[in-house]
N, C-alpha and C positions, 0 to 999 in steps of 0.2 A: 882233524879236526871237522866240522862241521859248522857252517855257519855264513854267511853272505857275507862280499867284498865292498864296501861304497865308494866311490870314485866320485871324489868334487875338486873341480879346479878350474884353472883359467889359461886359458894361451893366447899371450900376442907374439905376434910377427910381421914384419917392415918389411915394406920391400923400396928400394926406390937404385938411382944411379943418378951420382950427386956431380959427374960429368958425366964427358959422350965416353958414351967405351967400359963406363967404367958402373958395372951393376950389383948395389951392395945387396946381401937377403940377410935376418936374424929374425932370434927369438926368444921367449922364455917360456916355459912352461913352469906355473903354482900348480903343487897336487896335496890332498887332501883324502888320504886313505887310512880303514880305518875298519873293523871291524864290527858286524851285528849279528846280534840271535846268532849267535855262541852256542851252548850247548851248555847250560846254567848259566849263560851270562856271564862264564869264566874270563871271557877277554874281548865282553862289550866294550868299543870303545876303545882298544890298544890301537897302535898303528901298526900296518901290512911289512913286515923286514922286507925289505933289496925293493921299497920305491922310495925315490929320492924324492922330499919337499918341492927342491927350485930344480931347474934340467934346461 
């Protein structure tokens, strides 16, 4: 299958030290991945397999 994989998303991360000696790091990623310009438009707008919406 040929075409384009269009990736749009948002990644948020936070880092902090709530108390001396304890550092916390966290994050979340939101992804919207879809196919475009596929052969004959057969798969245009469909999600890509194996890519999570949230992580």
